Each structure stands twice: as C-alpha cells, then as structure tokens.
N, C-alpha and C positions, 0 to 999 in steps of 0.2 A: 274872339273865342275866350273861354274862361279857363285858360291854362294856368292862371296864377292862383287857383283855388286851394289845391293841395290839402284838402281835408283827409285826415288819416283814418282809414277804415280797415279793420282786421276781419278777414273772412276765413272760416274754418270748414274743412270738409273735403268732398270728393273732387278730384280732377280725373277725367276719364275720356275715353274715346266712344262717341256714339257711332256705332257701326250700322249704317243704313244699307239697304240692298245694293245701292249703286256707289257706295264709297264711305269713307270715314270722315267724321266731323268731330272736332274737339268739343268737349262739353263738361258737364258737371255743374250744378247750379252755382256753387261758390265761384268757380272759374268764370262762368258766364257773367255773373254780377260784377266780379272784379274787372273783367275786360271792359264792360261798359263804363264803370266808374273811372277807370284810367282814361278812357276817351273823353270823359266829361271834365277831366282835369284834376281828379282826386289822386290820392296816394294810397291805393289799396295794397295790402300785404296779405297774400294767400298762404294759409297754413294747411299743407296737404302732404301727401306722400305718393311717390311714383316709383315704378320699377326701373331697373337699369336695363332698359330694352328699347326697341325702336319707337314704340308708342310714347314712352317717357321722354325720349330725346325730342320727339316731335312736339310734345307739349311744352318742354322747356324752350325750344326754339321759338314757338309761337308766343310765349310769354315775353321772351327777350325782344322779339320783333315788335310787340305791342307796347314796349316800355314798361312792362309789369315787373315789379321786384320778384326775384326768385329766392330771396333769403329764407322764406318760411317753407320752401318746398324741400321735403326730405327725400333722399334716395334710398331705395330698398333693394338689397341684393338677393332676397329670397322670394318675395311676392311680386307678381306682375302689375303693371299699370292697369288701372280699372278699364273694363270694357263693358258697354251696354249694347246689346243687339236691339235695334229699333225696327219694329215691323209696322209698316203703314197700311191701314185698311180703311174701309168705309166708315168705321166707328171712331176713327182717329188713330193715334199711334199707341202701340203696345211695346212695353219694355221687357227684355229679358236681362235682368241685372245679375251678373256673375258674382258668386260669393268669393270671400277670402282674397281680396285684391289689396294692393299696396296701401290704398287709402283707409283700409280697415285697421292698419297698424301704425297710425301716427304716434310718434314717440312723445310722451308727456313732457319730459324736461326740455326737449328741443322746441316743442310748441310753446312752452312757458317763456323761453328765451326770446322767441320771435315776438310774443305778445308784449313783453317788457320793452323790447327795442322799438316797437311800433307806437306805443302810447296812444292808442286809437280813440277817436271821438265816438265811433260806432263799431260794434262787434256783430258780425253776421254769422249765424250757424243754422243748420238744418237737422234733418232726422236721419238720412241715409247713412252718413258717416258714423253715426252712433250705434250701428247695428252690432259692432264687435268691440275690439280692444280700444279703438279710437275714442270711445266715450270717456275714458280715463284722461286722455290728453286734453279733451275739451274742458273737463273739470279743472285741470291744472291751469289751463289758459284763461278761463274766466276768473279764477282767483287772482290772476296777475294783472287784470285790467279793470278800469273803472268806467269805460265808455258805455253808452246806451247799448242795450242788447236787442237785436232784431232776430227773432226766431222765425225762420221760413219753413213751414210745415210741408214736407214732401212725402206723403204716405205712399209707399211703394210695396205692394204685396210681393213676397210674404214677409218683408222686412219691417214689420210694425210691432212695436213694443210699448205696451200701455204704461209701464213703469218709467221708461225713458221719456215718453211723451209728457207725463206728469212732471218729471224732473225738469225738462226743458221749459215747460210753462212756468214753473217756479222761478227759473233763472232768467226769464225774459222780461223786457219792458214793452216791446211791440211784437205782436204775432201776426204773421200773414199766412193765410190758407185760402184755398179755393172753396167754393160753396159745398162741393161734395165732401171735402176734407173736414169742414166745420161740422157737418152732420156726423161724420165718422168719429171725430174727437168727442162729440157729445155722447155717442154710444159707448166708446171705449172707456169714458170716464163715468158712465152710468148716470148721465144727467137726465132730468125729467123734461126740460124745456123742448117743445116740439118744433118751434119756429126759429129760423136762423138768427134774427136780431135778438131774441130772448136768450138763445144759446151764447151768442157773443157777449151779451151783457153779463150773463152769469159767469162766464170765463174771466171777464175783466175783473169782476168783483172777487171771485175765488182766488185768483192769482195776482191781484193788485197790479194789473197791466195798465200801461199808459193808453193802450187802445188796440183794436184789432182791424186789420185790413183784409177784406174778403174779395177775391176776384171771382167773376162769374162768366168767364169765357166771352162769348160774343155779346153778352148782356151788359158788360162793363164791370164795375167794381163799386165797393162802398167801404167807408171807414166809420167805426164807432169808437169814440174816445171815452175816457174815464167819466167825463161829465159832458153831457150834451147829446144832441140829436144825431141820427145817422146822416152822413153826407155821401151822396151817390154820384157816380159819373157813368154816362152811357157813351159808347163809341159815336163819334160825330159823323162818320161816313162809312159806307161799306168798303171792305178791303178785299182785294183778290187774294185769298189765302193760298199760299204755297204750302206751308205747314205751320203748326202752332208750337213746334219745339222751341223752348226758350222764351215764350211770350211772358210767362209768369216771372222769369228771371229779369227780363227787360223792365217789367213793371216794378219789381223790387229795387232795381238799380236807380231808376228815376225817383222813386219814393224816398229812398235813402238820401239821394243827392238833394232833393227838395227840402227834406228835414234839416240837413246840414246847412243849406243855404238860407234857412229861415222863411221859406215860402209859406203862404197860407195853405191850409189843407185843401180847399177846392182847387187851387192852382196846382198843387202837387198831383192830385188825382187826375186832373185834366191832362197835364203834361205826360204823366206816366201812361195813361190810357193811349194817347196819341203815339207814343214811342213803341209801346207793346204792339199796337195794331200794325205799325210799320214793320216790325220784326216778323210778324205773321206773313208779310208779303215777300220775304226772302227765304231762301233755303237754309235751314238750320238756325241756330240761336245767335250767331255772331256774323255781322256783315264782313264781306271780304276786304273792304277798303274803308279807311277812316272818313272819307268824304261823305259817307252815309250819315255820320253824326252831325255834320256841320250845319245843316238847316235847323236842326233841333237846338243846338248850342246857341246859334244866332238868336233864335226866337226866345230862348230862356233868358238871354242877357237883356232882352227888352221887357219880358213879362215878370221875371223873377224879382 
C-alpha cells in the first residue's frame, strides 16, 4: 500500500450532513475528496467550519477515525453544522441546501494560518462555500499558498453567482465540471461556443488554465489540456448503481492523486473512472471500511 506518499493537499469548503430519507451520511465535496485522499496515503488538510452541535461532533469524530487532520476545522458557536436534505427520485437525487450554515462563515485569518502550516502541493476549492462570507476566507487562503489550484465546479441552485464563478476561474489552474455545468458556465459567462469541446477550449484560453476535466455521468469523462487533443475515458463495465452521490468527488480525488503521483493522463482518467464507478455501487459518497480502497491502491502501485 502507498502509505508513504504524504502529498500535502489543502481543501477548502463545506463539511456537512447529507440527510437521506432513511438516515444521515457525512458529506460535502471537500470532505469526501479529503477522506479518499487520506485513504490513498496523502496528507489532506480540510479548511472548513462546523457548529458546536451533535452533527459537528459526529463530523469531527469521523475525521479523527479516518486519520484526517482537524487543524483546519473551525468551531462556530452561533451557526449550525451544514445540513443538506437529499431526495432520491426517478430522475436522480435532488438537494435542499440549507442557507446560513457554519461553513458559510469560515474565518479568513484562521484559514490563512491553516494554509501556511499545510504548505500544500495542491489546493482544492469549489463553489458552494463561496455563496456567503467564506469567499473572503478563500481569498486569504489562496494568497498564502503556491500549490496548483483545482477548482471543482458544483453548481447548486439557487446558490450560483456569476461573479464568483468568474473569480474562481481566474484563480484556478485545473477546472472540473460535469457536462451540464460546462454548458451552464458558458451561458453564465455569455460565451458563443455551442459545443462542449469548443466551450472548454475557450475557457482554457480565456482563463489561462492548465486544462479542464469534464465528467459525463454514465458516459465517462474527458480531459482537455492547454495544448493537445481531447482525451476520453468510458466506463469499462456496467455498475449496479446504488446511488451516484459522491461519484464526482471520487473522480476528483483519484485525479488529484494521479497528478501528484505523476501518472500519464490516460492512466489518471482510467483509474479515476474505475474508482468513481465503484463508489456508485455503495450507499453514499464514502465507504464504511478502508478495505474498500485496498484493491485500488494495490492496482495503482502496479500501474502508476
């Protein structure tokens, strides 16, 4: 197993409880990605904020159990730990994202301190935690780091802000979005390109990105770099889908790990697709036991 890797990754954003009809699951994209990276042998530091409540205590306990650093997690005595009500239906899952949660109030100076201490090779951030005051903390944090910046677009109505999207693209090196989000980005930024690949290429040029990663659900994913052709990956076998919660986060985690390990892009895409598919076969975004990860880690030590 690759437990001697210890790449430092700083992740900024929401930690929350996904409230399913039949029970609670810990979540939030940065939390999910950090949890996977820790299992892969990296040293992720999550910068977030939780309430001093039962949900917050549950998240902290889960982080400690997983061996995740809690140094970047702030405690809030006013606002509650984030909660998202997840409704499962024939069309997939729907989210009711509650406003004014602890992760909306990440403290800028504390975020900067955590960033300086982490000295990360890679910085991960998304969109949801920028909907309110925490955007200022992200600005402080990015100024304090020199690692590559991975911007994971998670457009969740009604929390979509065109100006913050533009700012995030300006401060990113690599951008990940799904195919629907790519189209929405193009419309939000008043772009003329009608086709996905042309949209991605225009965004890469406009924002001087290293590249864009686009996930397409059951159809796989593709990467477009600053120079070069599109590289695509398709799922290699059918998966008995339990739910698709966290599949994109699983893809992000392996993609980041592969970049840090120096894998070739076709290998990164293949391994990320396989892992994301496997996550679709379990309930929620995170496996209950670490032995879920072992076959992947063994395979990567051969292929990587």
